[in-house]
C-alpha positions as CSV (number, residue, x, y, z in Angstrom):
1,M,95.4,-42.8,-2.3
2,M,94.6,-41.8,1.2
3,R,93.1,-38.4,2.0
4,R,94.9,-36.4,4.6
5,A,93.1,-36.0,7.8
6,T,92.4,-32.6,9.3
7,A,93.6,-31.5,12.6
8,G,90.3,-32.5,14.1
9,G,90.5,-35.8,12.4
10,A,87.4,-35.1,10.2
11,D,87.1,-35.7,6.5
12,P,86.7,-32.2,4.8
13,V,84.7,-33.7,1.9
14,N,82.2,-35.5,4.1
15,N,81.9,-32.7,6.7
16,P,78.2,-31.9,6.9
17,L,78.7,-28.3,7.9
18,R,80.9,-27.6,4.9
19,T,78.5,-29.3,2.5
20,S,75.5,-27.3,3.8
21,F,77.4,-24.0,3.5
22,A,78.4,-24.7,-0.1
23,R,74.8,-25.6,-1.0
24,W,73.5,-22.3,0.3
25,R,76.3,-20.4,-1.4
26,N,75.4,-21.9,-4.8
27,L,71.7,-21.1,-4.3
28,A,72.5,-17.5,-3.5
29,L,74.6,-17.2,-6.7
30,V,71.8,-18.6,-8.8
31,S,69.3,-16.2,-7.3
32,C,71.5,-13.2,-7.9
33,L,72.0,-14.2,-11.6
34,A,68.3,-14.8,-12.0
35,A,67.5,-11.4,-10.5
36,A,70.0,-9.7,-12.8
37,S,68.6,-11.5,-15.8
38,F,64.9,-10.8,-15.2
39,A,65.1,-7.3,-13.7
40,P,63.9,-5.5,-16.9
41,L,61.2,-8.1,-17.2
42,D,60.0,-7.5,-13.6
43,A,59.9,-3.8,-14.2
44,A,57.9,-4.2,-17.3
45,D,55.6,-6.7,-15.6
46,A,55.1,-4.2,-12.7
47,R,54.1,-1.5,-15.2
48,T,51.8,-4.0,-16.8
49,R,50.3,-4.8,-13.5
50,Y,49.8,-1.1,-12.6
51,R,48.2,-0.5,-15.9
52,S,45.9,-3.5,-15.7
53,Y,44.7,-3.2,-12.1
54,D,45.5,0.3,-10.7
55,R,44.3,2.4,-13.6
56,P,40.6,3.5,-13.2
57,K,38.3,1.3,-15.2
58,K,36.0,2.7,-17.8
59,K,32.4,3.0,-16.6
60,V,30.2,0.4,-18.2
61,E,26.8,1.8,-19.2
62,A,23.9,-0.2,-18.0
63,P,21.5,-1.2,-20.8
64,A,18.7,1.3,-21.3
65,P,15.3,0.0,-19.9
66,A,12.6,-0.9,-22.3
67,P,10.3,1.9,-23.3
68,L,7.2,2.1,-21.2
69,N,4.0,1.3,-23.1
70,R,1.2,2.5,-20.9
71,P,-1.0,1.8,-19.0
72,L,1.1,0.8,-16.0
73,F,0.0,-1.0,-12.8
74,F,1.6,-2.9,-10.0
75,V,1.0,-6.3,-8.3
76,V,2.6,-6.7,-4.8
77,N,3.0,-10.3,-3.6
78,I,3.3,-10.3,0.2
79,G,4.0,-14.0,0.4
80,K,7.0,-13.9,-2.0
81,Q,8.0,-10.4,-0.9
82,R,8.0,-9.2,-4.5
83,V,6.5,-6.4,-6.6
84,T,5.8,-6.7,-10.4
85,A,5.2,-3.7,-12.6
86,Y,3.0,-4.5,-15.7
87,S,2.7,-2.4,-18.8
88,N,0.6,-3.0,-22.0
89,D,3.4,-5.3,-23.1
90,G,3.4,-7.5,-20.0
91,I,6.0,-7.6,-17.2
92,Y,7.8,-4.2,-17.2
93,A,10.0,-4.6,-14.1
94,Q,10.3,-6.7,-10.9
95,A,12.0,-6.2,-7.6
96,P,12.1,-7.6,-4.0
97,I,10.3,-5.7,-1.3
98,S,9.9,-5.6,2.5
99,S,6.3,-5.3,3.6
100,G,4.8,-4.8,7.1
101,S,6.1,-6.8,10.0
102,R,4.1,-8.7,12.5
103,G,1.7,-6.2,14.2
104,H,2.1,-3.8,11.3
105,A,0.9,-5.9,8.4
106,T,0.5,-4.2,5.0
107,P,-3.2,-4.1,4.1
108,T,-4.2,-6.1,1.1
109,G,-6.6,-5.1,-1.6
110,I,-6.9,-2.7,-4.6
111,F,-5.3,0.7,-4.3
112,N,-4.2,3.6,-6.4
113,I,-1.2,6.0,-6.2
114,I,-2.7,9.1,-4.8
115,Q,0.4,11.2,-4.0
116,K,4.0,11.4,-4.9
117,N,6.9,13.0,-3.1
118,R,10.6,12.5,-3.9
119,H,11.9,13.6,-0.5
120,H,9.1,12.6,1.8
121,R,9.5,12.2,5.6
122,S,7.2,10.3,7.8
123,N,4.9,12.4,10.0
124,I,4.2,9.3,12.1
125,Y,7.6,7.8,12.8
126,S,9.8,10.7,13.9
127,G,10.4,12.1,10.5
128,A,11.9,9.0,9.1
129,P,13.0,9.4,5.5
130,M,10.8,7.9,2.8
131,P,12.6,8.6,-0.5
132,F,10.5,8.2,-3.8
133,M,7.3,8.0,-1.8
134,Q,4.2,7.0,-3.7
135,R,1.2,7.1,-1.3
136,L,-1.5,4.4,-1.4
137,T,-3.7,5.5,1.5
138,W,-4.1,8.7,3.5
139,S,-3.8,6.6,6.7
140,G,-0.1,6.1,6.0
141,V,0.6,3.2,3.6
142,A,3.0,3.9,0.7
143,M,5.6,2.5,-1.5
144,H,9.0,4.0,-1.0
145,Q,12.8,3.2,-1.1
146,G,14.0,1.5,2.1
147,A,16.1,-1.2,3.6
148,L,15.4,-4.8,2.4
149,P,16.5,-7.3,5.1
150,G,14.8,-10.2,3.1
151,Y,11.7,-10.4,5.3
152,P,8.7,-8.2,6.3
153,A,10.2,-5.5,8.4
154,S,8.3,-2.2,7.8
155,H,5.6,-0.5,9.8
156,G,3.1,-1.2,7.0
157,C,4.6,0.4,4.0
158,I,6.1,-1.4,1.0
159,R,9.8,-0.9,0.9
160,L,11.5,-0.9,-2.5
161,P,15.2,-1.1,-3.6
162,Y,16.7,2.2,-4.7
163,D,16.9,1.6,-8.5
164,F,13.4,0.2,-8.7
165,A,11.9,3.0,-6.5
166,S,13.6,5.8,-8.4
167,R,12.7,4.3,-11.8
168,M,9.1,3.7,-11.0
169,F,8.8,7.1,-9.3
170,N,9.8,8.7,-12.6
171,A,7.5,6.3,-14.6
172,T,4.2,6.8,-12.8
173,E,1.7,9.6,-13.5
174,G,0.0,9.4,-10.1
175,T,-3.1,7.4,-11.1
176,E,-1.7,3.9,-11.4
177,R,-3.4,0.9,-9.8
178,V,-1.6,-1.1,-7.1
179,I,-2.9,-4.6,-6.2
180,V,-1.6,-6.0,-2.9
181,A,-2.2,-9.6,-2.2
182,K,-0.8,-12.4,0.0
183,G,-0.3,-14.7,-2.9
184,D,0.1,-14.5,-6.7
185,V,-2.4,-12.3,-8.6
186,V,-1.6,-12.8,-12.3
187,P,-3.2,-10.6,-14.9
188,M,-5.0,-12.8,-17.5
189,P,-6.4,-11.8,-20.9
190,F,-10.1,-11.4,-20.6
191,S,-13.1,-10.8,-22.8
192,H,-16.8,-10.5,-22.0
193,A,-19.9,-9.3,-23.7
194,K,-20.8,-7.0,-20.8
195,L,-17.5,-5.1,-20.8
196,P,-18.0,-1.6,-22.1
197,E,-16.4,-0.3,-25.3
198,P,-15.3,3.3,-25.9
199,A,-17.6,5.5,-27.9
200,M,-16.2,7.4,-30.9
201,L,-17.2,11.1,-30.5
202,Q,-17.7,13.7,-33.2
203,A,-14.8,16.2,-33.3
204,P,-16.0,19.7,-32.2
205,G,-16.5,21.9,-35.3
206,S,-16.7,25.7,-35.6
207,E,-20.4,25.7,-35.1
208,Q,-20.0,24.0,-31.7
209,I,-17.1,26.3,-30.6
210,A,-18.8,29.5,-31.8
211,S,-21.3,29.2,-29.0
212,I,-23.2,32.0,-27.2
213,S,-20.3,32.1,-24.7
214,G,-17.8,32.8,-27.5
215,R,-20.1,35.5,-28.9
216,M,-20.3,37.1,-25.4
217,L,-16.5,37.2,-25.3
218,A,-16.2,38.7,-28.7
219,N,-18.9,41.3,-27.9
220,A,-17.1,42.3,-24.7
221,V,-13.8,42.8,-26.6
222,N,-15.5,44.8,-29.3
223,I,-17.4,47.0,-26.9
224,A,-14.1,47.5,-24.9
225,E,-12.6,48.9,-28.1
226,G,-15.4,51.4,-28.4
227,A,-17.9,49.8,-30.9
228,S,-21.6,50.2,-30.4
229,A,-23.8,47.5,-29.1
230,T,-25.3,47.0,-32.6
231,D,-21.9,46.6,-34.2
232,A,-20.8,44.3,-31.4
233,Q,-23.5,41.8,-32.3
234,K,-22.2,41.5,-35.8
235,I,-18.8,40.1,-34.9
236,D,-18.1,36.7,-36.4
237,V,-16.4,34.5,-33.8
238,K,-15.9,31.6,-36.2
239,A,-12.8,33.4,-37.5
240,E,-11.2,32.8,-34.1
241,V,-11.6,29.0,-34.3
242,P,-8.3,27.1,-34.7
243,D,-7.9,25.0,-37.8
244,S,-7.5,21.9,-35.8
245,A,-11.1,22.2,-34.6
246,N,-12.7,22.6,-38.0
247,A,-12.7,18.9,-38.9
248,G,-16.2,18.3,-37.6
249,S,-16.5,15.0,-39.5
250,K,-13.6,13.4,-37.7
251,L,-14.3,10.8,-35.0
252,L,-12.2,10.9,-31.8
253,N,-11.8,8.4,-29.0
254,P,-12.8,9.7,-25.5
255,R,-9.3,10.7,-24.6
256,E,-8.7,12.5,-27.9
257,Y,-12.0,14.3,-27.5
258,A,-11.2,15.3,-23.9
259,L,-7.8,16.6,-25.0
260,T,-9.4,18.7,-27.8
261,M,-12.0,20.1,-25.6
262,T,-9.4,20.9,-22.9
263,K,-7.4,23.0,-25.5
264,I,-10.6,24.8,-26.6
265,A,-11.7,25.5,-23.0
266,A,-8.2,26.7,-22.1
267,K,-8.1,29.0,-25.2
268,T,-11.5,30.5,-24.3
269,A,-10.4,31.0,-20.7
270,D,-7.2,32.7,-21.8
271,E,-9.1,35.0,-24.2
272,A,-11.6,35.8,-21.5
273,E,-8.8,36.6,-19.0
274,R,-7.0,38.9,-21.5
275,A,-10.3,40.6,-22.4
276,A,-11.2,41.2,-18.7
277,S,-9.0,44.3,-18.2
278,P,-10.1,46.2,-21.3
279,A,-13.7,45.3,-20.6
280,R,-13.4,46.6,-17.1
281,R,-11.9,49.8,-18.4
282,A,-14.7,50.1,-20.9
283,V,-17.3,49.9,-18.1
284,E,-15.4,52.5,-16.0
285,A,-15.2,54.8,-19.0
286,R,-18.9,54.4,-19.8
287,V,-19.9,55.0,-16.2
288,Q,-17.8,58.2,-16.2
289,E,-19.5,59.4,-19.3
290,Q,-22.8,58.6,-17.7
291,R,-21.9,60.7,-14.7
292,V,-20.9,63.6,-17.0
293,A,-24.2,63.4,-18.9
294,A,-26.1,63.4,-15.6
295,T,-24.2,66.5,-14.5
296,D,-25.0,68.2,-17.8
297,L,-28.6,67.4,-17.5
298,R,-28.6,68.7,-13.9
299,K,-27.1,72.0,-15.1
300,A,-29.7,72.3,-17.9
301,Q,-32.4,71.7,-15.3
302,I,-31.0,74.5,-13.1
303,A,-30.8,76.8,-16.1
304,L,-34.4,76.1,-16.9
305,S,-35.4,76.8,-13.3
306,V,-33.6,80.1,-13.3
307,A,-35.1,81.1,-16.7
308,S,-38.6,80.1,-15.5
309,N,-38.2,82.2,-12.4
310,R,-37.1,85.2,-14.5
311,L,-40.1,84.7,-16.7
312,D,-42.4,84.6,-13.7
313,A,-40.8,87.8,-12.4
314,A,-41.2,89.4,-15.8
315,D,-44.9,88.5,-15.9
316,K,-45.4,90.0,-12.4
317,R,-43.6,93.2,-13.4
318,L,-45.6,93.5,-16.6
319,S,-48.8,93.2,-14.6
320,R,-47.8,96.1,-12.3
321,V,-46.7,98.7,-14.9
322,G,-50.1,100.1,-15.5
323,D,-50.5,102.7,-18.3
324,N,-46.9,103.8,-18.5
325,E,-45.9,102.9,-22.0
326,T,-42.2,103.2,-21.3
327,K,-42.2,100.8,-18.4
328,R,-44.6,98.5,-20.3
329,T,-42.2,98.3,-23.2
330,E,-39.3,97.5,-20.9
331,A,-41.3,94.9,-19.0
332,E,-42.4,93.2,-22.3
333,A,-38.8,93.2,-23.5
334,A,-37.6,91.6,-20.3
335,R,-40.4,89.0,-20.5
336,A,-39.5,88.2,-24.1
337,E,-35.9,87.7,-23.1
338,A,-36.8,85.5,-20.2
339,E,-39.1,83.5,-22.4
340,T,-36.3,83.0,-24.9
341,K,-34.0,81.8,-22.0
342,V,-36.7,79.3,-21.0
343,K,-37.0,77.9,-24.5
344,E,-33.2,77.7,-24.7
345,A,-33.0,75.9,-21.4
346,Q,-35.8,73.5,-22.4
347,T,-33.8,72.7,-25.6
348,Q,-30.7,72.1,-23.5
349,I,-32.6,69.8,-21.2
350,E,-33.9,67.8,-24.1
351,A,-30.4,67.4,-25.6
352,A,-29.0,66.6,-22.1
353,E,-31.7,64.0,-21.6
354,R,-31.0,62.4,-25.0
355,A,-27.3,62.4,-24.2
356,K,-27.9,60.9,-20.8
357,A,-30.1,58.2,-22.2
358,D,-27.4,57.3,-24.7
359,K,-24.8,57.2,-22.0
360,D,-27.0,55.1,-19.8
361,E,-27.5,52.6,-22.6
362,A,-23.8,52.5,-23.4
363,A,-23.0,52.0,-19.7
364,A,-25.6,49.3,-19.4
365,V,-24.3,47.5,-22.6
366,A,-20.7,47.7,-21.3
367,L,-21.7,46.4,-17.9
368,K,-23.8,43.6,-19.4
369,A,-20.9,42.6,-21.7
370,F,-18.5,42.6,-18.7
371,R,-20.8,40.4,-16.7
372,Q,-21.2,38.1,-19.6
373,L,-17.5,38.0,-20.0
374,D,-17.1,37.2,-16.3
375,V,-19.6,34.3,-16.7
376,T,-17.7,33.1,-19.8
377,R,-14.4,33.3,-18.0
378,S,-15.9,31.3,-15.1
379,Q,-17.5,28.7,-17.4
380,A,-14.3,28.4,-19.4
381,A,-12.2,27.8,-16.2
382,N,-14.7,25.2,-15.0
383,S,-14.8,23.6,-18.4
384,T,-11.0,23.4,-18.5
385,L,-11.0,21.6,-15.1
386,F,-13.8,19.3,-16.3
387,W,-12.1,18.2,-19.5
388,K,-8.7,17.9,-17.7
389,R,-10.5,15.5,-15.3
390,R,-11.8,13.6,-18.3
391,L,-8.2,13.0,-19.5
392,A,-7.6,10.7,-16.4
393,P,-8.6,7.0,-16.5
394,V,-12.2,6.3,-15.5
395,S,-12.8,4.0,-12.5
396,I,-16.0,2.0,-12.0
397,F,-16.9,0.2,-8.8
398,I,-19.8,-2.3,-8.5
399,S,-20.7,-3.3,-5.0
400,R,-22.8,-6.3,-4.2
401,K,-23.3,-4.9,-0.6
402,T,-24.9,-1.7,-1.8
403,Q,-26.3,-2.9,-5.1
404,R,-24.9,0.3,-6.8
405,L,-22.4,1.3,-9.5
406,Y,-20.0,4.2,-8.7
407,V,-18.0,6.2,-11.1
408,R,-14.9,8.3,-10.3
409,Q,-12.4,10.1,-12.6
410,N,-9.3,11.8,-11.4
411,Y,-10.3,11.0,-7.8
412,I,-13.6,13.0,-8.2
413,K,-17.0,11.5,-7.9
414,V,-18.9,11.6,-11.2
415,F,-22.1,9.7,-10.5
416,D,-23.5,6.6,-8.9
417,V,-26.7,4.6,-9.8
418,P,-28.4,1.4,-8.7
419,V,-27.8,-1.8,-10.6
420,I,-29.4,-5.2,-10.6
421,I,-27.3,-8.1,-9.3
422,R,-28.9,-11.6,-9.7
423,D,-28.7,-13.8,-6.7
424,P,-27.6,-11.0,-4.4
425,G,-27.2,-13.4,-1.5
426,K,-24.4,-15.2,-3.2
427,P,-20.9,-13.8,-3.2
428,L,-19.3,-12.3,-6.3
429,G,-15.7,-12.2,-5.2
430,T,-13.3,-9.4,-5.8
431,H,-12.2,-8.8,-9.4
432,L,-10.3,-6.1,-11.2
433,Y,-10.8,-5.6,-14.9
434,M,-8.1,-3.4,-16.6
435,A,-8.6,-1.8,-20.0
436,M,-5.4,-1.9,-21.9
437,Q,-4.6,-0.4,-25.4
438,P,-6.8,-1.2,-28.3
439,V,-6.4,-4.5,-30.1
440,K,-4.5,-4.0,-33.3
441,G,-6.9,-4.3,-36.2
442,G,-9.8,-4.9,-33.9
443,S,-12.9,-2.7,-33.9
444,V,-16.6,-2.8,-32.8
445,E,-18.9,-0.9,-35.2
446,G,-16.0,1.3,-36.3
447,A,-14.7,2.0,-32.7
448,P,-11.4,0.5,-31.4
449,K,-11.8,-2.6,-29.4
450,L,-9.9,-2.4,-26.1
451,R,-7.9,-5.3,-24.8
452,W,-8.8,-6.3,-21.2
453,L,-7.0,-8.0,-18.4
454,S,-8.7,-9.6,-15.3
455,M,-7.3,-10.2,-11.9
456,T,-9.1,-12.0,-9.1
457,L,-8.2,-11.5,-5.5
458,T,-9.1,-14.8,-3.8
459,E,-8.6,-13.6,-0.2
460,P,-11.9,-13.3,1.8
461,S,-13.2,-9.8,2.0
462,Q,-14.0,-8.1,5.3
463,D,-17.8,-8.3,4.7
464,L,-17.6,-12.1,4.0
465,A,-15.3,-13.1,6.8
466,E,-17.0,-15.2,9.4
467,P,-16.6,-13.8,12.9
468,R,-13.8,-15.5,14.8
469,T,-15.0,-17.8,17.6
470,R,-13.1,-19.0,20.6
471,R,-11.4,-22.3,20.2
472,R,-9.9,-24.7,22.7
473,K,-6.2,-24.8,23.3
474,G,-4.5,-26.9,20.7
475,E,-7.5,-26.9,18.3
476,E,-6.6,-25.7,14.8
477,E,-8.4,-22.7,13.4
478,K,-10.6,-23.7,10.5
479,P,-9.9,-21.8,7.3
480,R,-12.5,-19.2,6.4
481,P,-14.4,-19.7,3.2
482,V,-13.2,-18.0,0.0
483,P,-15.7,-17.3,-2.7
484,N,-15.0,-19.3,-5.8
485,V,-16.5,-17.0,-8.4
486,S,-14.8,-16.5,-11.7
487,A,-14.3,-13.0,-13.3
488,S,-16.7,-14.1,-16.1
489,S,-19.5,-15.4,-13.9
490,A,-19.4,-12.3,-11.7
491,L,-20.1,-10.1,-14.8
492,D,-22.8,-12.5,-15.9
493,R,-24.9,-11.6,-12.8
494,I,-24.7,-7.8,-13.2
495,E,-27.3,-5.8,-15.2
496,I,-26.3,-2.1,-16.0
497,P,-28.9,0.3,-17.5
498,E,-28.2,1.2,-21.1
499,E,-28.0,4.9,-20.5
500,V,-25.3,4.3,-17.8
501,E,-23.3,2.2,-20.3
502,D,-23.5,5.0,-22.8
503,K,-22.1,7.5,-20.2
504,I,-19.3,5.1,-19.3
505,S,-18.4,4.6,-23.0
506,E,-17.9,8.3,-23.4
507,M,-15.3,8.3,-20.7
508,L,-13.6,4.9,-21.2
509,W,-10.2,4.5,-22.7
510,S,-7.0,2.5,-21.9
511,G,-6.1,2.7,-18.3
512,G,-9.7,2.6,-17.2
513,S,-10.8,-0.1,-14.7
514,I,-13.8,-1.9,-13.3
515,I,-13.9,-3.3,-9.8
516,V,-16.5,-5.9,-8.7
517,S,-16.6,-6.7,-5.1
518,D,-18.9,-8.0,-2.3
519,S,-17.7,-5.2,-0.1
520,G,-18.9,-1.6,0.0
521,I,-16.7,1.5,-0.4
522,S,-14.0,1.3,2.3
523,N,-13.3,4.1,4.8
524,E,-10.0,4.6,2.9
525,T,-12.0,5.9,0.0
526,G,-12.5,9.6,0.3
527,E,-11.7,13.0,-1.1
528,Y,-8.7,12.9,-3.5
529,T,-8.6,9.1,-3.6
530,D,-9.8,6.5,-6.1
531,F,-11.8,3.5,-5.0
532,V,-9.9,1.5,-2.3
533,I,-11.0,-2.1,-1.8
534,L,-9.7,-3.8,1.3
535,T,-9.5,-7.6,1.3
536,R,-8.0,-7.7,4.8
C-alpha cells in the first residue's frame, strides 16, 4: 500500500522536523510526570539538606590538656623553628615559632622568664602589640604571641602561636628556665656524685618560735593593755604558737621548711602590726601621765618655796618682837603655822617625786616596749620577704672564667665564693643541670633523692670564640672550635667547699638548677634577673 504524499511531496513519517518535535514532546511529558511523582520527596530531601547542613553544628570540646607536673622549662630550637615545653613527665607541649630575622637574630643561651604581661606593647617598635609577653632579657627579648610566616621574621623575639602562647602564659610562674639554641638540646637523665642533694630540716617547734622577738611582742601588747612591766615579763607566748608548728620532731624538705617559716613570719608581722596602734596609744598615755606627775611635783615645789618664805618671815618677825608677850605669842603661832606648811609641802614633794618616778618608769617601759615592737615588726617583715624568696628555685652558676660559684634565689644574689677548677686552661663547655621531682622510693640517708636532667649547649661561647680574621674572596670560613666536654666530665673537675655544699642543700629542691660555663656573668644578668648565659 502506497502512502499518500503531502502537498510538498515529503513523507510525513520520515520528515526529520516532525520526528524531532515528537521526541522533545515525549521528553517533556516524562519530565512533568517525574516532577509530579517526586515533588514530596524533593521537599523532604530539601528539609533534610537544611537540617543537615544549615543548622548550627554543636561545638566539639577540645580534649583537656594533660595536668602540669612541675617543674616546667622550655627549649627553643632556632634551626627547626620550634619550641618544646618540658615538665617533670617529659614533653608537655610543642609549637612552631618565628625567631629573629637576619640582622635581628635571637640570642642563644640560657635564660629565665623575668616578667609577664598579658597585654604588653613594645616600647621599641612603635607600641607594637605583644600579647602574652614573657620577658627573657631587659634588653628586649621575649616570648609572645605573633605572626608565624614559617621562617625567622621577628626583631629578635620568639613569636608563638596564639593557643600555645596563652596556655603557657597561664602555666608559668615567672621563674622558668628557657634554653635557646641553634640546634637540638635534648634533656637527658643524669646522675653524678657531685650533684647536691636537699637537706631535711627540723620543723620549727614552739621553743624556736617563742623567741625573744615574740616575747617583746607579747610584752608590748600586755603593756598596752595596762599591765605593769613585771607582769608583762610573765606572759607565755608559747600559747600563741599554732598547732602546726609544734611538731618539732618532723623533718621538712627545704621548700616545706621555707613555707612553714613564711607562715610563721607573716603571723608575727601581722600580730606586730595589729599591736602597733595600742602600743603607740600606751606610750602616749604614759607620757601624758608623766607630764601630769611633773606638773604636780612642780606645784609641790612652789608650795614648799612659799611655805619656806613664810617661815623665814615668821622667824624675822619673832626676832623683832622684843619683850612684848602678846606680839611674841602671835609671832610664835605664825611661825608654827609656817613650819607646819613647810612640812606639809615637803611631804607633798616626796609624794610627787615618787609619783613622777613611777610615771617616768612606766613611760620608759612603754616606750621600750614600743621600740622593741617596732624592731619585731621590721624583723618579721624582713623575715617574711626572706622566706618567700626561699620558696623560689635556687640557681647556681659556676664560671671557669672567674673561678667562682654564684648563688641566686628569686633573682636576688645570695652569696658567691671561689671554687677550684682543675685544668683551668681547658674548656668546660656550657651545661645546665635541672633538678626535677624526687625519685619515687629513692632516698639518700633518709632525704629524698632528686631526679636530675642535663643539657649541653654545644655552640661556642663568646669567651671561647676565636677572633674573626680576614679571608680572601672565595675562601671558606673555617668552623670555630666547639668544646667537646661532657656534662659528667665538667663536674669531675670542680671542687666545692663542704660548707658551701651544706648551704646549697638547705635551699635546693625541684626546679633548682646548676649552670657550668666557660663564660662569666653576662651583661644581661642584673637586678631582677636570674643568671643569663649567652652562647652567641
